[in-house]
C-alpha positions in Angstrom: 88.0 154.2 122.8 89.0 151.8 120.1 91.6 154.3 118.8 93.0 154.6 122.3 93.3 150.8 122.6 95.0 150.7 119.3 97.5 153.5 120.3 98.2 151.6 123.5 98.7 148.4 121.6 101.0 150.0 119.1 103.2 151.5 121.8 103.3 148.1 123.6 104.1 146.3 120.3 106.8 148.8 119.4 108.5 148.3 122.8 108.2 144.6 122.5 109.7 144.8 119.0 112.9 146.5 120.3 113.2 144.1 123.2 112.5 141.2 121.0 115.0 142.1 118.3 117.7 142.0 120.8 116.9 138.4 121.6 116.5 136.8 118.2 119.3 134.4 118.8 117.5 132.6 121.6 114.9 131.1 119.1 115.6 127.5 118.1 115.4 126.8 114.4 112.2 124.9 113.6 112.0 122.4 110.8 111.3 124.3 107.6 108.3 122.3 106.6 106.5 122.3 110.0 104.6 125.6 109.4 104.3 128.3 106.7 107.5 130.3 106.4 105.7 133.6 105.9 102.3 133.4 107.5 100.8 133.4 111.0 97.3 133.1 112.4 96.0 135.7 114.9 92.8 136.0 116.8 92.1 139.6 117.8 89.9 140.5 120.7 86.2 141.2 119.9 86.4 145.0 120.1 89.1 145.3 117.5 87.9 146.3 114.0 89.3 145.1 110.7 90.4 148.7 109.8 92.4 148.9 113.0 94.0 145.5 112.1 95.0 147.0 108.7 96.6 150.0 110.5 98.5 147.6 112.7 99.7 145.6 109.8 100.9 148.8 108.1 102.8 149.8 111.2 104.5 146.4 111.6 105.2 145.7 108.0 102.8 142.7 107.9 99.7 142.4 105.7 96.4 140.7 105.7 96.2 137.1 104.3 92.6 136.0 104.7 89.8 136.3 107.2 89.1 132.8 108.5 85.5 131.6 109.1 86.1 131.7 112.9 85.2 135.1 114.6 88.1 137.6 114.7 90.7 135.1 113.3 92.9 136.2 110.5 96.0 134.9 108.7 98.7 137.6 108.4 101.6 137.6 106.0 104.9 138.3 107.8 108.5 138.6 106.6 109.8 135.3 105.4 111.7 133.4 108.1 110.3 135.6 110.9 107.3 133.5 111.8 108.4 132.6 115.4 109.4 136.2 116.1 106.1 137.7 114.9 104.1 135.0 116.6 105.8 136.0 119.9 105.3 139.7 119.1 101.5 139.4 118.6 101.1 137.1 121.5 102.4 139.8 123.8 99.7 142.3 122.9 96.5 142.8 124.9 94.8 143.3 121.6 95.2 139.7 120.7 93.7 136.5 122.2 96.2 134.2 120.6 98.8 134.1 117.8 100.4 131.0 116.3 102.3 129.8 113.3 100.2 128.5 110.4 101.2 124.9 111.0 101.3 122.2 108.3 99.2 119.0 108.6 99.6 116.0 106.4 97.5 113.0 105.7 98.7 109.9 107.4 99.9 107.5 104.8 97.3 104.8 104.5 98.4 102.5 101.7 95.9 101.4 99.1 96.6 97.7 99.6 93.1 96.3 99.9 93.9 94.0 102.9 95.6 96.6 104.9 92.6 96.8 107.2 93.4 93.2 108.2 96.9 94.1 109.3 96.1 95.2 112.9 99.7 95.0 113.8 100.7 97.8 111.4 98.2 100.2 112.9 99.1 99.2 116.5 102.8 100.1 116.1 102.1 103.3 114.2 103.2 102.3 110.7 101.0 104.9 108.9 102.5 107.7 110.9 106.0 106.3 110.4 105.5 106.2 106.7 104.6 109.8 106.8 108.2 110.4 107.8 109.8 107.8 105.6 108.6 105.1 103.2 112.0 103.4 103.2 114.7 103.1 100.7 115.4 100.5 98.0 119.0 100.6 98.8 118.3 99.1 102.2 118.2 95.3 102.0 116.4 92.9 104.4 117.7 89.4 104.3 115.0 86.8 105.0 116.7 83.6 106.2 113.9 81.1 106.1 112.2 78.5 103.9 112.5 80.6 100.8 110.3 83.3 99.2 107.6 82.6 96.6 109.3 83.4 93.3 106.3 84.9 91.5 104.0 86.2 94.2 102.0 89.3 93.1 102.9 91.2 96.2 106.6 90.3 96.3 107.3 90.7 92.6 110.5 92.7 92.0 111.4 92.8 95.7 114.1 90.1 95.7 117.5 91.6 94.9 119.6 88.4 95.4 119.0 84.9 96.5 120.8 81.7 97.4 119.8 78.2 98.5 121.8 76.8 101.4 119.6 73.7 101.9 119.3 70.3 100.2 116.1 71.4 98.6 116.2 71.5 94.8 114.5 74.8 94.6 114.8 78.4 95.9 111.0 78.6 95.9 109.0 78.4 99.2 107.3 75.1 99.4 106.7 75.3 103.1 105.2 78.8 103.1 106.8 80.3 106.2 109.4 82.4 104.5 106.9 84.0 102.2 104.7 85.1 105.1 107.7 86.6 106.9 108.9 88.4 103.8 105.5 90.0 103.3 105.4 91.4 106.8 108.9 92.9 106.4 108.7 94.3 102.9 105.7 93.3 100.7 105.1 95.7 97.8 103.2 98.6 99.4 100.7 101.0 98.0 100.5 98.9 94.9 96.7 98.2 95.0 97.3 94.6 95.9 97.2 92.4 99.0 99.1 93.7 102.0 101.6 96.3 103.1 105.1 95.6 104.2 106.5 97.6 107.1 109.8 98.2 105.3 107.9 99.6 102.3 110.5 100.3 99.7 113.2 98.0 101.2 114.6 95.2 99.0 114.8 91.6 100.0 117.6 89.0 100.0 116.3 85.5 99.9 118.6 83.1 101.8 116.9 79.7 101.9 118.2 78.1 105.1 115.2 76.0 106.0 114.1 73.0 103.8 110.7 72.3 102.3 109.6 70.9 105.7 110.6 74.1 107.6 113.8 72.8 109.3 117.4 73.5 108.7 120.9 72.8 110.1 122.7 75.4 112.0 125.5 75.2 109.4 123.0 76.2 106.7 121.9 79.2 108.9 125.4 80.2 109.7 126.4 80.2 106.0 123.2 82.2 105.2 124.0 84.8 107.8 127.5 85.3 106.4 126.3 85.4 102.8 123.6 88.0 103.7 126.2 90.2 105.5 128.6 90.0 102.6 125.9 90.9 100.1 124.9 94.1 101.7 122.1 93.2 104.1 121.5 96.1 106.5 118.9 93.9 108.3 118.8 90.2 108.8 115.6 88.5 109.8 115.8 85.1 111.6 112.3 83.8 112.3 113.8 80.5 113.4 115.8 79.0 116.1 116.5 76.1 118.4 117.1 75.4 122.1 120.8 74.4 121.7 123.6 77.0 122.0 126.2 77.0 119.2 129.5 78.7 118.8 129.1 78.5 115.0 125.8 80.3 115.1 127.1 82.9 117.5 130.2 83.6 115.4 128.0 84.1 112.4 125.8 86.5 114.3 128.8 88.4 115.5 130.3 88.6 112.0 127.1 90.1 110.6 126.9 92.6 113.4 130.5 93.6 112.9 129.6 94.2 109.2 126.9 96.6 110.2 123.7 94.5 110.0 120.9 94.6 112.5 119.7 91.1 113.3 116.1 90.6 114.3 115.7 87.1 115.9 112.5 85.3 117.0 112.4 84.4 120.7 110.5 81.2 120.0 107.1 79.8 120.7 107.8 77.7 123.8 105.7 79.9 126.1 108.6 79.5 128.5 111.4 81.7 129.9 114.1 79.3 128.6 116.3 80.8 125.8 116.3 80.0 122.1 119.2 80.5 119.7 120.3 82.6 118.0 117.9 85.1 119.7 119.7 84.7 123.0 123.0 86.1 121.7 123.9 89.6 122.6 124.0 90.9 119.0 120.5 89.7 118.2 117.4 91.8 118.8 115.4 89.0 120.5 111.7 89.5 119.7 108.7 88.2 121.6 105.1 88.3 120.3 102.2 90.4 121.5 98.4 90.3 120.9 96.2 93.2 119.9 96.0 94.3 123.5 99.8 94.7 123.8 100.0 91.7 126.1 102.3 88.7 125.7 101.0 86.1 123.3 100.3 82.9 125.2 102.8 80.9 123.1 105.6 83.4 123.2 108.9 82.7 124.9 109.8 85.5 127.3 112.4 86.8 129.9 113.5 90.3 130.5 117.1 89.0 131.0 117.4 88.0 127.3 114.3 89.1 125.3 114.8 92.7 124.1 111.5 93.8 122.4 108.1 92.6 121.4 106.0 93.0 118.3 102.6 91.9 117.0 102.5 88.2 116.4 98.9 86.9 116.8 96.7 86.5 113.7 99.0 88.3 111.4 97.8 88.7 107.8 100.5 88.4 105.2 101.6 86.8 102.0 101.8 83.1 101.5 102.8 81.1 98.4 100.4 81.3 95.4 100.7 77.5 95.1 100.2 74.7 97.6 102.2 75.1 100.8 102.4 73.4 104.2 101.6 76.2 106.5 98.2 77.0 104.9 95.5 75.5 102.8 94.9 78.9 101.2 96.7 80.7 98.4 98.4 84.2 98.3 97.4 85.5 101.7 96.5 84.1 105.1 96.8 84.6 108.9 99.6 83.0 110.9 100.7 83.5 114.5 104.1 83.2 116.2 107.2 85.0 117.2 108.2 84.3 113.6 105.5 86.9 112.6 106.6 89.4 115.3 110.3 89.4 114.2 109.8 90.8 110.6 107.9 93.7 112.1 111.2 94.5 113.9 113.2 93.9 110.7 110.9 96.2 108.6 111.2 98.9 111.3 115.0 98.6 111.3 114.9 99.2 107.5 112.8 102.3 108.0 115.2 103.6 110.6 118.1 103.0 108.3 116.3 105.0 105.6 115.9 108.1 107.8 119.7 108.6 107.4 120.0 109.2 111.1 122.4 106.2 111.6 125.3 106.4 109.2 128.7 104.6 108.8 127.3 101.1 109.3 126.1 102.1 112.8 123.9 99.2 113.6 124.0 100.0 117.3 122.4 103.3 116.5 119.5 101.6 114.7 119.0 99.1 117.4 119.0 101.8 120.1 116.3 103.8 118.3 114.1 100.7 118.2 114.7 99.7 121.8 114.7 103.2 123.4 111.4 104.2 121.8 109.5 101.0 122.5 106.2 101.2 124.2 106.1 99.8 127.8 102.7 98.2 128.2 101.6 97.7 131.8 102.1 94.2 133.1 104.8 93.2 130.5 107.8 94.4 132.5 109.1 90.9 133.3 108.6 89.6 129.8 111.1 91.7 127.8 113.7 94.3 128.6 112.4 97.3 126.5 108.8 97.1 125.2 106.6 96.7 122.2 108.1 98.4 119.2 106.7 101.8 118.1 107.5 102.5 114.5 106.6 106.2 114.5 108.6 106.9 117.7 111.6 105.1 116.3 111.8 106.9 113.0 111.0 110.3 114.5 113.5 110.1 117.3 116.4 112.6 117.1 
């Protein structure tokens, strides 16, 4: 009986083979590393013996790989590059319960930074899965336009590529603390066994100090900082700052950087109102609101689907702060802060990752922006707060 089954199966497989070979061109090319290039997994029906499987292999030009611990499941070696064809071929046979490629699985990249478990926002937006696709590129620079960046922080050491002070402060260092916190979210040293992880991972930082040691700055300082960042190769500019007054000066600086190929991530503000803040309101800024760990709008976040583009985690965000006394925290090195200022560098770090995928070439900032916006997660009840959704890092870097 078994021999008769085998003979019937062989005839069926042979017929299928001829039919199938005439249709090879219809198979889409899979990514090379998504499954073994020369091995499939087949589960044969319970009445089929191993000797009969060997006969079948000989007939088809395949060979036994290993017998898996699951009943009647084997890996079979097939001609290299013909995995999809042989998977289809075996799937057609009544001797087989199922056949499939021997797919590749990978560990999600969980960095060894000891405080990563405190960074709920990174997990929420799928950062570990995104890092499995890309851990960024040191060629990509994120400009942090803020109160400065701690010059010798253990988790930001070696990250600052260039820096310039546009304020009346006598130091580039961050005496206020805000800029250091923002910088850590965007691109702290990651997988270095210290502190926290930065979403941009390998991205470098430009430190443009445009806010003084009390956390405020003139629009003229900010405009100069934007132009400097664009002229010094920033692919991403983070603006966790703003004011309620519109300004042609600020708008022209934003438009200049956009034309130079930079993506501008801009905080929507902490007013809790629908009224706009600047520069976030301008068309060439990715205006960013803040969400909590339930994907709902943070109570303090400005909002408005007519001008706010996306949202990102901004409540109780753990990141770097200066290793000396600062004004935003009584602690040293690391602490929690909340605000749209914390949401915005998540967007900046994601933009750096999207750039690093190489899918947006030729200074194509609109492409990077579109991947961030079009893949954002639309949480129920937030439709009137922002136009797109809460950013999804994995979806953005894996989009075609």
